C-alpha positions in Angstrom: -19.5 17.5 6.1 -18.3 16.7 9.6 -15.5 14.2 9.9 -15.8 11.9 12.8 -12.8 9.8 14.0 -14.0 6.3 14.7 -11.8 3.8 16.5 -12.9 0.2 16.3 -11.2 -2.1 18.8 -12.1 -5.4 20.2 -10.8 -5.0 23.7 -11.4 -2.3 26.3 -7.7 -2.1 27.0 -6.9 -1.4 23.4 -9.6 1.3 23.3 -8.0 3.1 26.2 -4.7 2.8 24.6 -6.0 4.3 21.3 -7.6 7.2 23.1 -4.4 8.0 24.9 -2.3 7.7 21.7 -4.5 10.2 19.8 -3.4 12.9 22.1 0.3 12.0 22.5 1.5 10.5 19.2 5.0 11.5 18.1 5.6 14.5 15.9 6.8 12.4 12.9 7.4 8.8 11.9 11.1 9.2 12.4 10.5 10.5 15.9 8.0 7.8 16.6 10.6 5.1 15.7 12.6 6.0 18.8 9.7 6.3 21.2 8.1 3.7 23.4 4.7 5.1 22.8 2.2 3.1 20.8 2.6 3.0 17.0 -0.3 5.0 15.5 -1.7 3.4 12.4 -4.1 5.7 10.5 -6.7 4.8 7.9 -9.7 6.2 6.1 -12.7 3.9 5.6 -16.3 4.3 4.5 -18.2 3.5 7.7 -21.5 4.9 6.4 -23.0 5.5 3.0 -22.8 3.5 -0.2 -19.4 1.9 0.4 -20.1 1.0 4.1 -20.8 -2.6 3.1 -17.1 -2.9 2.5 -15.8 -0.3 4.8 -17.3 -1.7 8.0 -15.9 -5.2 7.6 -12.6 -3.7 6.5 -12.5 -1.8 9.8 -13.1 -5.2 11.6 -10.1 -6.6 9.7 -7.8 -3.7 10.6 -8.9 -3.9 14.2 -8.5 -7.7 14.3 -5.0 -7.4 13.0 -4.1 -4.8 15.6 -5.6 -6.9 18.4 -3.6 -9.9 17.3 -0.3 -8.0 17.0 -0.8 -6.4 20.5 -1.5 -9.9 22.0 1.7 -11.2 20.5 4.2 -8.5 21.7 3.3 -5.6 19.5 5.2 -4.3 16.5 8.9 -3.6 17.0 8.2 -4.3 20.7 5.5 -1.5 20.9 1.7 -1.6 21.0 -0.3 -0.7 17.9 -3.0 1.9 18.1 -5.6 2.1 15.2 -7.2 5.4 14.3 -9.9 5.2 11.6 -11.5 8.3 10.1 -14.8 7.8 8.3 -15.2 9.4 4.9 -19.0 8.6 4.9 -18.5 7.3 1.3 -17.7 10.9 0.2 -14.6 11.0 -2.1 -14.0 14.7 -1.1 -13.3 13.6 2.5 -10.6 11.2 1.7 -7.8 13.7 1.1 -8.7 15.7 4.1 -8.8 12.6 6.3 -5.3 11.6 5.3 -4.0 15.1 5.7 -5.3 15.0 9.3 -3.8 11.6 10.0 -0.4 12.7 8.7 -0.2 16.3 9.8 -2.4 16.4 12.9 -2.2 12.9 14.3 1.4 12.2 13.0 0.5 8.6 12.2 3.5 6.3 11.7 1.8 4.0 9.2 -1.1 4.3 6.9 -3.7 1.7 5.7 -5.8 2.4 2.6 -9.5 3.0 2.0 -11.9 0.9 0.1 -12.7 1.4 -3.6 -10.5 2.5 -6.4 -12.3 5.8 -6.4 -10.9 6.6 -2.9 -7.5 4.9 -3.3 -6.2 7.3 -5.9 -6.6 10.5 -3.8 -5.5 8.7 -0.7 -2.3 7.4 -2.4 -1.5 10.8 -3.8 -1.8 12.5 -0.5 0.3 9.8 1.2 3.0 10.1 -1.5 3.1 13.9 -1.0 4.3 13.2 2.5 6.5 10.2 1.5 4.2 7.5 3.1 3.6 4.0 1.8 -0.1 3.2 1.4 -1.1 -0.5 1.5 -4.7 -1.4 0.6 -6.8 -4.3 -0.4 -9.8 -3.0 -2.2 -8.6 -0.4 -4.7 -7.0 -2.2 -7.6 -8.4 -0.6 -10.6 -6.1 0.2 -13.5 -6.3 3.9 -12.9 -4.4 3.4 -9.6 -1.5 1.8 -11.3 -1.4 4.2 -14.3 -1.3 7.3 -12.1 2.5 7.4 -11.7 2.3 6.5 -8.0 5.2 4.6 -6.5 3.9 4.3 -2.9 0.6 2.3 -3.3 0.4 -1.5 -2.9 -2.8 -3.6 -3.4 -3.0 -7.0 -1.7 -6.1 -8.0 -3.7 -7.0 -9.2 -7.1 -6.1 -7.3 -10.3 -8.9 -6.7 -12.9 -7.6 -9.7 -14.9 -8.3 -12.0 -12.0 -12.0 -11.3 -11.6 -14.6 -11.9 -14.3 -12.1 -12.7 -17.1 -11.5 -16.3 -15.9 -15.3 -16.9 -16.0 -15.4 -15.5 -19.5 -12.6 -17.8 -20.5 -14.5 -20.7 -19.0 -17.6 -19.9 -21.1 -15.5 -19.3 -24.2 -13.8 -22.7 -23.9 -17.1 -24.6 -23.8 -17.8 -26.9 -26.8 -19.6 -25.0 -29.6 -22.7 -27.0 -29.0 -22.9 -25.9 -25.3 -21.4 -22.4 -25.6 -23.8 -19.5 -25.1 -24.3 -17.3 -28.1 -25.5 -14.0 -26.6 -24.4 -11.8 -23.6 -25.6 -8.7 -21.8 -23.4 -6.3 -19.9 -24.5 -3.8 -17.2 -21.8 -1.9 -15.4 -21.6 0.6 -12.7 -19.5 3.6 -13.7 -16.6 2.7 -11.4 -12.9 2.6 -12.3 -12.6 -1.0 -11.3 -15.9 -2.4 -12.6 -15.8 -0.9 -16.0 -12.4 -2.4 -17.1 -13.2 -5.8 -15.6 -16.5 -6.0 -17.6 -14.8 -4.7 -20.8 -12.2 -7.5 -20.4 -14.9 -10.2 -20.1 -16.7 -8.7 -23.1 -13.5 -8.9 -25.2 -13.0 -12.6 -24.4 -16.6 -13.5 -25.1 -16.9 -11.6 -28.3 -13.7 -13.2 -29.5 -15.4 -16.6 -28.9 -18.3 -15.5 -31.1 -20.7 -14.7 -28.2 -22.7 -11.7 -29.5 -23.2 -8.6 -27.3 -27.0 -7.8 -27.3 -27.0 -5.3 -24.5 -24.2 -3.0 -23.0 -24.9 -0.2 -20.6 -22.8 1.7 -18.1 -24.9 3.3 -15.4 -24.2 6.0 -12.7 -23.1 4.9 -9.3 -26.3 6.1 -7.7 -29.5 5.0 -9.5 -32.9 5.4 -8.0 -34.3 2.3 -9.6 -32.4 -0.5 -11.3 -35.5 -2.3 -12.5 -35.7 -0.6 -15.9 -32.2 -1.6 -16.7 -32.9 -5.2 -15.6 -36.1 -5.3 -17.6 -34.2 -4.2 -20.8 -31.7 -7.1 -20.3 -34.6 -9.5 -19.7 -36.2 -8.4 -23.0 -33.0 -9.4 -24.9 -33.2 -13.0 -23.5 -29.3 -12.9 -23.3 -27.9 -16.3 -22.3 -25.1 -14.6 -20.3 -25.4 -11.7 -17.9 -22.3 -9.9 -16.6 -23.2 -7.4 -13.9 -20.3 -5.1 -13.0 -21.4 -3.7 -9.7 -19.8 -3.7 -6.3 -22.7 -3.8 -3.9 -25.6 -6.0 -2.9 -27.9 -3.0 -3.2 -27.3 -3.1 -6.9 -27.4 -6.9 -7.4 -30.6 -7.5 -5.4 -32.9 -5.4 -7.6 -31.5 -7.1 -10.7 -32.3 -10.6 -9.3 -35.8 -9.6 -8.3 -36.5 -8.0 -11.6 -35.3 -11.1 -13.5 -37.5 -13.3 -11.4 -40.4 -11.0 -11.9 -39.9 -11.2 -15.7 -39.5 -14.9 -15.7 -36.0 -14.5 -17.2 -33.3 -17.0 -16.2 -30.0 -16.5 -17.9 -27.8 -19.6 -18.4 -24.9 -17.8 -16.8 -25.1 -14.9 -14.3 -21.9 -13.2 -13.0 -21.8 -10.3 -10.5 -18.7 -8.4 -9.6 -19.6 -8.3 -5.9 -22.5 -8.6 -3.4 -23.2 -12.3 -3.8 -21.2 -13.5 -0.8 -22.6 -14.3 2.7 -24.1 -13.3 5.0 -26.5 -10.6 3.7 -27.0 -12.0 0.3 -29.6 -14.8 0.8 -32.2 -12.7 2.7 -31.9 -9.9 0.1 -32.8 -12.1 -2.8 -35.4 -14.4 -1.3 -33.5 -17.4 -0.2 -31.1 -20.1 -1.3 -33.1 -21.2 -4.3 -32.6 -17.9 -6.0 -28.9 -17.9 -5.3 -28.0 -21.2 -6.9 -25.8 -20.8 -10.0 -24.8 -17.2 -9.5 -21.1 -16.6 -9.9 -18.7 -14.1 -8.4 -15.0 -13.8 -7.9 -12.6 -13.0 -5.1 -9.3 -13.6 -3.3 -10.6 -15.4 -0.2 -13.3 -17.6 1.3 -13.6 -19.2 4.7 -12.7 -22.7 3.5 -9.4 -21.6 2.0 -6.8 -24.2 2.9 -4.0 -21.8 3.9 -2.4 -21.9 7.3 -2.6 -18.1 7.7 -6.3 -18.2 6.7 -7.2 -21.0 9.0 -5.6 -19.2 11.9 -7.4 -16.0 10.9 -10.8 -17.8 10.9 -10.2 -19.2 14.4 -9.2 -15.7 15.6 -12.2 -14.1 14.0 -14.6 -16.6 15.6 -13.0 -16.3 19.0 -13.3 -12.5 18.8 -16.7 -12.0 17.1 -18.4 -15.3 17.3 -20.8 -16.5 14.6 -19.9 -19.1 12.0 -17.0 -19.3 9.5 -19.4 -19.4 6.6 -20.6 -15.9 7.4 -17.2 -14.2 7.6 -17.3 -11.3 5.1 -14.2 -11.6 2.8 -13.6 -7.9 3.3 -12.5 -8.7 6.9 -9.8 -11.0 5.6 -8.7 -8.5 3.0 -8.4 -5.8 5.6 -6.4 -8.2 7.8 -4.0 -8.9 5.0 -3.2 -5.2 4.7 -2.0 -5.3 8.3 0.0 -8.4 7.7 1.8 -6.9 4.7 2.7 -3.7 6.6 3.8 -5.7 9.6 6.1 -7.8 7.4 7.7 -4.7 5.9 8.2 -3.0 9.3 9.8 -6.2 10.7 11.9 -6.8 7.7 13.3 -3.3 7.7 13.4 -3.0 11.6 12.0 0.5 11.3 9.1 2.8 10.5 11.1 4.6 7.9 8.7 5.0 4.9 11.4 5.0 2.2 12.7 1.7 3.5 9.2 0.2 3.7 8.4 1.3 0.2 11.7 -0.2 -1.1 11.1 -3.5 0.7 7.6 -3.8 -0.8 9.0 -3.1 -4.3 11.8 -5.7 -3.7 9.9 -8.7 -5.0 9.7 -10.2 -1.5 6.9 -12.7 -1.0 4.7 -12.2 2.1 2.4 -14.9 3.3 -1.1 -13.6 4.3 -4.6 -14.8 4.9 -5.1 -14.2 1.1 -2.2 -16.5 0.3 1.1 -15.1 -1.1 1.5 -11.4 -1.8 4.3 -10.2 -4.1 4.2 -6.7 -5.6 5.4 -5.7 -9.1 7.0 -2.3 -9.8 3.5 -0.8 -10.0 2.3 -2.2 -6.7 0.0 -4.9 -8.0 -0.1 -8.3 -6.3 1.2 -10.6 -9.0 0.8 -13.7 -6.7 -2.8 -13.1 -5.7 -5.0 -16.1 -5.3 -8.0 -15.9 -7.7 -11.2 -17.8 -7.0 -14.5 -18.1 -8.9 -17.3 -18.6 -6.4 -20.7 -20.0 -7.1 -23.8 -20.8 -5.1 -24.4 -24.5 -5.3 -27.1 -26.4 -3.4 -27.5 -23.4 -1.0 -23.8 -23.2 -0.3 -21.3 -20.5 -1.3 -18.3 -22.5 -2.6 -15.1 -22.1 -4.5 -15.9 -23.7 -7.9 -12.7 -22.7 -9.8 -10.4 -23.9 -8.4 -12.9 -26.3 -6.8 -12.7 -26.8 -3.1 -12.9 -30.3 -1.6 -16.2 -32.0 -2.5 -17.1 -29.5 -5.3 -17.1 -30.7 -8.9 -16.5 -27.3 -10.5 -18.7 -24.6 -12.1 -22.3 -25.5 -12.7 -23.5 -24.5 -16.2 -26.2 -23.7 -17.1 -27.5 -22.0 -14.0 -30.5 -23.7 -12.3 -33.9 -22.0 -12.6 -34.8 -19.4 -10.0 -36.1 -21.2 -6.8 -34.5 -24.5 -7.7 -32.6 -26.4 -5.0 
Protein backbone atom coordinates (compact mmCIF):
# COMPACT_ATOMS: atom_id res chain seq x y z
CA UNK A 1 0.00 0.00 0.00
CA UNK A 2 1.33 3.40 -0.92
CA UNK A 3 2.18 5.69 1.99
CA UNK A 4 1.26 9.29 1.43
CA UNK A 5 2.79 12.02 3.61
CA UNK A 6 0.01 14.35 4.64
CA UNK A 7 0.78 17.71 6.22
CA UNK A 8 -2.14 19.43 7.87
CA UNK A 9 -1.56 23.08 8.76
CA UNK A 10 -3.85 25.99 9.35
CA UNK A 11 -1.82 28.77 7.79
CA UNK A 12 -0.17 29.04 4.40
CA UNK A 13 3.04 30.26 5.97
CA UNK A 14 3.25 27.12 8.08
CA UNK A 15 2.57 24.97 5.04
CA UNK A 16 5.49 26.52 3.20
CA UNK A 17 7.64 26.05 6.27
CA UNK A 18 6.72 22.38 6.49
CA UNK A 19 7.48 21.67 2.86
CA UNK A 20 10.86 23.31 3.20
CA UNK A 21 11.65 21.36 6.36
CA UNK A 22 10.86 18.01 4.74
CA UNK A 23 13.83 18.42 2.46
CA UNK A 24 16.29 19.97 4.88
CA UNK A 25 15.78 18.50 8.33
CA UNK A 26 18.85 17.76 10.44
CA UNK A 27 20.50 14.37 10.26
CA UNK A 28 19.71 13.51 13.88
CA UNK A 29 17.89 14.91 16.92
CA UNK A 30 21.24 15.86 18.45
CA UNK A 31 22.27 17.75 15.35
CA UNK A 32 18.86 19.37 15.11
CA UNK A 33 19.24 20.75 18.63
CA UNK A 34 22.06 23.04 17.51
CA UNK A 35 20.34 24.16 14.32
CA UNK A 36 18.14 27.16 13.63
CA UNK A 37 16.04 25.12 11.19
CA UNK A 38 12.45 24.26 12.12
CA UNK A 39 11.99 21.43 14.59
CA UNK A 40 10.42 18.54 12.70
CA UNK A 41 7.72 16.69 14.61
CA UNK A 42 6.68 13.40 13.04
CA UNK A 43 3.49 11.43 13.56
CA UNK A 44 1.53 8.55 12.09
CA UNK A 45 -2.26 8.85 12.04
CA UNK A 46 -5.18 7.05 10.42
CA UNK A 47 -6.40 9.68 7.97
CA UNK A 48 -8.55 7.22 6.04
CA UNK A 49 -10.16 3.88 6.75
CA UNK A 50 -11.84 2.56 9.90
CA UNK A 51 -9.88 4.68 12.37
CA UNK A 52 -10.14 7.96 10.48
CA UNK A 53 -12.96 9.19 12.70
CA UNK A 54 -10.30 9.60 15.39
CA UNK A 55 -7.26 10.10 13.20
CA UNK A 56 -8.50 13.16 11.32
CA UNK A 57 -9.48 15.18 14.42
CA UNK A 58 -6.20 14.13 16.04
CA UNK A 59 -4.41 15.66 13.06
CA UNK A 60 -6.34 18.87 13.66
CA UNK A 61 -5.21 18.78 17.28
CA UNK A 62 -1.56 18.28 16.35
CA UNK A 63 -1.79 21.02 13.76
CA UNK A 64 -3.54 23.42 16.11
CA UNK A 65 -0.83 22.94 18.72
CA UNK A 66 1.92 23.59 16.15
CA UNK A 67 0.10 26.69 14.96
CA UNK A 68 -0.20 28.00 18.52
CA UNK A 69 3.46 27.32 19.36
CA UNK A 70 4.67 29.01 16.20
CA UNK A 71 2.53 32.08 16.90
CA UNK A 72 4.10 32.33 20.36
CA UNK A 73 7.79 32.24 19.52
CA UNK A 74 8.23 28.58 18.63
CA UNK A 75 9.85 25.81 20.64
CA UNK A 76 13.33 26.55 22.00
CA UNK A 77 13.13 29.69 19.88
CA UNK A 78 12.58 27.72 16.66
CA UNK A 79 9.54 27.13 14.51
CA UNK A 80 7.79 23.75 14.62
CA UNK A 81 7.05 21.78 11.46
CA UNK A 82 4.53 18.92 11.56
CA UNK A 83 4.80 15.95 9.24
CA UNK A 84 1.98 13.40 9.43
CA UNK A 85 2.09 10.12 7.54
CA UNK A 86 -1.19 8.28 7.02
CA UNK A 87 -1.35 4.58 7.82
CA UNK A 88 -4.79 4.31 6.16
CA UNK A 89 -5.94 2.36 9.26
CA UNK A 90 -3.50 -0.41 8.32
CA UNK A 91 -1.46 -1.66 11.26
CA UNK A 92 1.30 -2.92 8.95
CA UNK A 93 1.99 0.64 7.80
CA UNK A 94 2.66 2.02 11.27
CA UNK A 95 6.14 0.59 11.75
CA UNK A 96 7.22 1.61 8.26
CA UNK A 97 5.91 5.15 8.76
CA UNK A 98 7.88 5.64 11.96
CA UNK A 99 10.98 4.14 10.35
CA UNK A 100 10.66 6.75 7.61
CA UNK A 101 10.05 9.59 10.06
CA UNK A 102 13.12 8.62 12.07
CA UNK A 103 15.60 7.38 9.48
CA UNK A 104 14.60 9.34 6.37
CA UNK A 105 13.08 12.55 7.71
CA UNK A 106 15.21 12.68 10.89
CA UNK A 107 12.32 13.96 12.98
CA UNK A 108 13.39 15.52 16.25
CA UNK A 109 10.19 14.60 18.10
CA UNK A 110 7.50 11.96 17.65
CA UNK A 111 3.77 12.06 18.38
CA UNK A 112 1.78 8.85 18.61
CA UNK A 113 -0.97 7.28 16.48
CA UNK A 114 -4.56 6.52 17.47
CA UNK A 115 -5.68 3.16 18.87
CA UNK A 116 -3.87 0.73 21.14
CA UNK A 117 -3.47 -1.52 18.09
CA UNK A 118 -1.16 1.02 16.49
CA UNK A 119 0.53 2.36 19.62
CA UNK A 120 2.38 -0.84 20.45
CA UNK A 121 4.25 -1.18 17.12
CA UNK A 122 4.82 2.60 17.02
CA UNK A 123 6.31 2.67 20.52
CA UNK A 124 8.50 -0.35 19.82
CA UNK A 125 9.93 1.28 16.73
CA UNK A 126 10.44 4.56 18.57
CA UNK A 127 12.17 2.79 21.47
CA UNK A 128 14.50 1.00 19.05
CA UNK A 129 15.87 4.41 18.10
CA UNK A 130 15.69 5.86 21.62
CA UNK A 131 12.72 8.18 21.02
CA UNK A 132 9.96 9.14 23.43
CA UNK A 133 6.45 8.55 22.06
CA UNK A 134 3.62 10.57 23.59
CA UNK A 135 0.07 9.70 22.52
CA UNK A 136 -3.48 10.21 23.72
CA UNK A 137 -5.54 7.38 22.25
CA UNK A 138 -3.67 4.16 22.86
CA UNK A 139 -3.97 3.35 26.54
CA UNK A 140 -4.89 -0.33 26.50
CA UNK A 141 -3.22 -2.56 29.11
CA UNK A 142 -1.12 -4.31 26.45
CA UNK A 143 0.74 -1.03 25.88
CA UNK A 144 1.87 -0.90 29.49
CA UNK A 145 2.64 -4.59 29.84
CA UNK A 146 4.96 -4.70 26.83
CA UNK A 147 8.13 -3.67 28.65
CA UNK A 148 8.21 -0.29 26.91
CA UNK A 149 9.83 2.58 28.79
CA UNK A 150 9.34 5.30 26.19
CA UNK A 151 5.56 5.49 25.72
CA UNK A 152 3.33 7.98 27.53
CA UNK A 153 -0.47 8.19 27.28
CA UNK A 154 -2.19 11.48 28.17
CA UNK A 155 -5.68 9.93 28.10
CA UNK A 156 -7.79 7.77 30.36
CA UNK A 157 -6.75 4.35 31.56
CA UNK A 158 -9.17 1.46 31.16
CA UNK A 159 -10.29 1.82 34.80
CA UNK A 160 -11.47 5.37 34.10
CA UNK A 161 -13.90 4.50 31.31
CA UNK A 162 -16.94 2.25 31.81
CA UNK A 163 -16.01 1.02 35.30
CA UNK A 164 -17.28 4.20 37.02
CA UNK A 165 -20.65 3.72 35.31
CA UNK A 166 -20.74 0.09 36.39
CA UNK A 167 -20.02 1.18 39.96
CA UNK A 168 -22.86 3.71 39.74
CA UNK A 169 -25.32 0.98 38.72
CA UNK A 170 -23.97 -1.42 41.34
CA UNK A 171 -24.46 1.18 44.08
CA UNK A 172 -28.15 1.76 43.32
CA UNK A 173 -30.61 0.59 45.98
CA UNK A 174 -31.59 -3.04 45.48
CA UNK A 175 -35.11 -2.03 44.54
CA UNK A 176 -33.79 0.15 41.69
CA UNK A 177 -30.72 -1.78 40.63
CA UNK A 178 -30.97 -3.62 37.29
CA UNK A 179 -30.72 -7.38 37.44
CA UNK A 180 -29.50 -8.36 33.95
CA UNK A 181 -26.79 -7.10 31.60
CA UNK A 182 -25.61 -7.77 28.05
CA UNK A 183 -22.08 -7.16 26.75
CA UNK A 184 -21.00 -6.82 23.12
CA UNK A 185 -17.37 -5.96 22.55
CA UNK A 186 -15.20 -5.25 19.54
CA UNK A 187 -12.06 -7.39 19.58
CA UNK A 188 -9.80 -4.46 20.43
CA UNK A 189 -7.02 -4.41 23.08
CA UNK A 190 -8.65 -1.42 24.80
CA UNK A 191 -12.34 -2.26 24.45
CA UNK A 192 -12.12 -5.86 25.67
CA UNK A 193 -10.48 -5.17 29.07
CA UNK A 194 -12.71 -2.15 29.79
CA UNK A 195 -15.84 -4.22 29.14
CA UNK A 196 -14.49 -7.08 31.25
CA UNK A 197 -13.86 -4.64 34.09
CA UNK A 198 -17.47 -3.44 33.97
CA UNK A 199 -18.75 -7.01 33.86
CA UNK A 200 -16.78 -7.92 36.98
CA UNK A 201 -18.25 -4.97 38.90
CA UNK A 202 -21.83 -5.67 37.82
CA UNK A 203 -21.64 -9.42 38.43
CA UNK A 204 -20.24 -8.79 41.91
CA UNK A 205 -23.35 -6.67 42.56
CA UNK A 206 -25.61 -9.55 41.53
CA UNK A 207 -26.37 -8.28 38.02
CA UNK A 208 -26.57 -11.40 35.88
CA UNK A 209 -24.85 -11.66 32.51
CA UNK A 210 -27.41 -12.79 29.92
CA UNK A 211 -25.34 -12.12 26.79
CA UNK A 212 -21.60 -11.75 26.22
CA UNK A 213 -20.03 -11.64 22.77
CA UNK A 214 -16.73 -10.41 21.37
CA UNK A 215 -16.94 -9.66 17.67
CA UNK A 216 -14.28 -8.97 15.00
CA UNK A 217 -13.22 -5.42 14.26
CA UNK A 218 -14.82 -5.52 10.84
CA UNK A 219 -18.36 -6.90 10.74
CA UNK A 220 -20.51 -6.64 7.62
CA UNK A 221 -23.76 -6.39 9.57
CA UNK A 222 -24.14 -5.71 13.30
CA UNK A 223 -27.92 -6.18 13.26
CA UNK A 224 -27.89 -9.92 14.13
CA UNK A 225 -25.80 -9.22 17.25
CA UNK A 226 -28.09 -6.37 18.27
CA UNK A 227 -31.15 -8.54 17.68
CA UNK A 228 -29.71 -11.26 19.92
CA UNK A 229 -29.24 -8.71 22.70
CA UNK A 230 -32.78 -7.39 22.23
CA UNK A 231 -34.13 -10.92 22.57
CA UNK A 232 -32.60 -11.19 26.07
CA UNK A 233 -34.44 -8.04 27.27
CA UNK A 234 -31.29 -7.18 29.27
CA UNK A 235 -31.77 -4.09 31.41
CA UNK A 236 -28.17 -2.95 30.87
CA UNK A 237 -26.24 -2.90 27.60
CA UNK A 238 -22.49 -2.32 27.57
CA UNK A 239 -21.20 -1.82 24.03
CA UNK A 240 -17.42 -1.92 23.85
CA UNK A 241 -16.83 -0.38 20.45
CA UNK A 242 -14.78 2.59 19.39
CA UNK A 243 -16.64 4.00 16.44
CA UNK A 244 -19.99 5.50 15.45
CA UNK A 245 -20.17 3.06 12.53
CA UNK A 246 -20.61 0.30 15.13
CA UNK A 247 -22.85 2.16 17.57
CA UNK A 248 -25.34 3.43 15.00
CA UNK A 249 -26.50 -0.01 13.74
CA UNK A 250 -27.07 -1.15 17.33
CA UNK A 251 -29.26 1.87 18.09
CA UNK A 252 -31.32 1.40 14.93
CA UNK A 253 -31.71 -2.33 15.54
CA UNK A 254 -32.84 -1.77 19.13
CA UNK A 255 -35.41 0.78 17.97
CA UNK A 256 -36.61 -1.58 15.25
CA UNK A 257 -37.08 -4.34 17.82
CA UNK A 258 -38.86 -2.03 20.27
CA UNK A 259 -36.17 -2.78 22.82
CA UNK A 260 -35.20 0.03 25.20
CA UNK A 261 -32.63 -0.95 27.84
CA UNK A 262 -32.72 0.92 31.14
CA UNK A 263 -29.01 1.71 30.80
CA UNK A 264 -26.98 1.90 27.58
CA UNK A 265 -23.23 2.61 27.66
CA UNK A 266 -21.02 2.84 24.59
CA UNK A 267 -17.23 3.08 24.68
CA UNK A 268 -17.14 5.71 21.95
CA UNK A 269 -19.03 7.23 19.07
CA UNK A 270 -21.78 9.01 21.03
CA UNK A 271 -20.16 12.44 21.09
CA UNK A 272 -21.02 15.32 18.74
CA UNK A 273 -21.15 16.31 15.97
CA UNK A 274 -21.82 13.26 13.80
CA UNK A 275 -23.79 11.25 16.35
CA UNK A 276 -27.26 12.80 16.17
CA UNK A 277 -27.78 12.54 12.38
CA UNK A 278 -26.51 8.95 12.44
CA UNK A 279 -29.10 7.73 14.95
CA UNK A 280 -32.13 9.75 13.86
CA UNK A 281 -32.07 12.81 16.09
CA UNK A 282 -31.89 13.94 19.71
CA UNK A 283 -34.81 11.83 20.89
CA UNK A 284 -32.90 8.65 20.20
CA UNK A 285 -29.78 9.98 21.93
CA UNK A 286 -31.26 10.80 25.31
CA UNK A 287 -29.97 8.59 28.10
CA UNK A 288 -27.02 7.08 26.24
CA UNK A 289 -23.83 7.17 28.33
CA UNK A 290 -20.19 7.26 27.29
CA UNK A 291 -16.93 8.31 28.92
CA UNK A 292 -13.95 10.48 28.14
CA UNK A 293 -11.32 12.88 29.40
CA UNK A 294 -12.62 16.13 27.87
CA UNK A 295 -15.72 18.06 26.82
CA UNK A 296 -16.13 21.62 25.50
CA UNK A 297 -17.61 22.91 28.77
CA UNK A 298 -14.71 21.68 30.89
CA UNK A 299 -13.87 24.45 33.36
CA UNK A 300 -10.12 24.40 33.01
CA UNK A 301 -8.07 27.45 32.00
CA UNK A 302 -6.09 25.49 29.42
CA UNK A 303 -9.26 24.01 27.96
CA UNK A 304 -11.07 27.34 27.79
CA UNK A 305 -8.13 28.89 25.92
CA UNK A 306 -8.04 25.88 23.60
CA UNK A 307 -11.74 26.24 22.75
CA UNK A 308 -11.23 29.91 21.84
CA UNK A 309 -8.24 29.02 19.67
CA UNK A 310 -10.15 26.23 17.94
CA UNK A 311 -13.14 28.45 17.15
CA UNK A 312 -10.87 31.21 15.88
CA UNK A 313 -9.08 28.74 13.61
CA UNK A 314 -11.83 26.45 12.41
CA UNK A 315 -15.07 28.25 13.25
CA UNK A 316 -18.24 26.38 14.17
CA UNK A 317 -19.54 26.01 17.71
CA UNK A 318 -17.86 24.80 20.88
CA UNK A 319 -20.45 22.03 21.31
CA UNK A 320 -19.29 20.41 18.08
CA UNK A 321 -15.58 20.22 18.87
CA UNK A 322 -14.53 16.59 18.64
CA UNK A 323 -12.81 15.51 21.90
CA UNK A 324 -10.08 13.86 19.81
CA UNK A 325 -8.88 17.33 18.77
CA UNK A 326 -8.32 18.23 22.44
CA UNK A 327 -6.59 14.90 23.07
CA UNK A 328 -4.24 15.50 20.14
CA UNK A 329 -3.54 19.02 21.36
CA UNK A 330 -2.65 17.66 24.81
CA UNK A 331 0.05 15.47 23.25
CA UNK A 332 1.75 18.58 21.90
CA UNK A 333 1.46 20.32 25.27
CA UNK A 334 3.12 17.43 27.09
CA UNK A 335 5.98 17.18 24.62
CA UNK A 336 6.41 20.95 24.71
CA UNK A 337 6.60 20.91 28.52
CA UNK A 338 9.28 18.20 28.44
CA UNK A 339 11.37 20.02 25.84
CA UNK A 340 11.15 23.32 27.69
CA UNK A 341 11.90 21.71 31.07
CA UNK A 342 15.01 19.96 29.75
CA UNK A 343 15.98 22.84 27.41
CA UNK A 344 16.80 20.30 24.73
CA UNK A 345 15.59 17.75 22.20
CA UNK A 346 17.63 15.01 23.84
CA UNK A 347 15.33 12.00 23.93
CA UNK A 348 16.86 10.43 27.03
CA UNK A 349 16.34 13.66 28.95
CA UNK A 350 12.76 13.98 27.69
CA UNK A 351 11.95 10.40 28.72
CA UNK A 352 13.54 10.91 32.14
CA UNK A 353 11.54 14.09 32.68
CA UNK A 354 8.26 12.44 31.73
CA UNK A 355 9.04 9.63 34.19
CA UNK A 356 9.98 12.11 36.95
CA UNK A 357 6.48 12.51 38.35
CA UNK A 358 6.19 16.10 37.15
CA UNK A 359 2.65 17.40 36.71
CA UNK A 360 1.90 19.05 33.37
CA UNK A 361 -1.21 21.20 32.91
CA UNK A 362 -3.05 20.52 29.65
CA UNK A 363 -6.44 20.95 28.01
CA UNK A 364 -7.33 17.57 29.55
CA UNK A 365 -6.41 18.80 33.01
CA UNK A 366 -3.31 17.59 34.87
CA UNK A 367 -1.09 14.94 33.34
CA UNK A 368 1.30 12.97 35.52
CA UNK A 369 2.84 9.70 34.38
CA UNK A 370 3.68 6.67 36.47
CA UNK A 371 6.63 4.40 35.76
CA UNK A 372 4.66 2.65 33.00
CA UNK A 373 3.65 5.85 31.22
CA UNK A 374 0.00 5.92 32.29
CA UNK A 375 -1.57 9.24 33.25
CA UNK A 376 -2.43 8.78 36.91
CA UNK A 377 -3.96 12.28 37.14
CA UNK A 378 -6.33 11.97 34.17
CA UNK A 379 -9.72 13.65 34.47
CA UNK A 380 -12.50 11.07 34.01
CA UNK A 381 -15.99 12.07 32.94
CA UNK A 382 -19.18 10.13 32.32
CA UNK A 383 -21.13 11.87 29.58
CA UNK A 384 -24.81 11.45 28.90
CA UNK A 385 -27.27 12.83 26.37
CA UNK A 386 -29.91 14.70 28.35
CA UNK A 387 -32.65 16.82 26.80
CA UNK A 388 -30.84 16.82 23.48
CA UNK A 389 -27.55 18.00 25.03
CA UNK A 390 -24.29 16.14 25.47
CA UNK A 391 -23.34 16.87 29.09
CA UNK A 392 -20.95 15.80 31.80
CA UNK A 393 -23.20 13.91 34.20
CA UNK A 394 -20.54 12.52 36.54
CA UNK A 395 -19.06 14.72 37.79
CA UNK A 396 -22.04 16.91 36.84
CA UNK A 397 -21.33 20.18 35.08
CA UNK A 398 -23.17 23.34 36.10
CA UNK A 399 -26.92 22.95 35.71
CA UNK A 400 -26.82 19.16 35.40
CA UNK A 401 -28.33 17.01 38.16
CA UNK A 402 -26.27 13.91 37.44
CA UNK A 403 -26.83 10.65 35.59
CA UNK A 404 -30.40 9.92 34.46
CA UNK A 405 -31.54 6.36 35.15
CA UNK A 406 -33.46 4.65 33.73
CA UNK A 407 -32.87 5.77 30.18
CA UNK A 408 -35.84 7.53 28.50
CA UNK A 409 -37.69 5.67 25.77
CA UNK A 410 -36.43 6.01 22.21
CA UNK A 411 -37.69 9.24 20.68
CA UNK A 412 -38.46 10.84 24.06
CA UNK A 413 -37.46 14.46 24.69
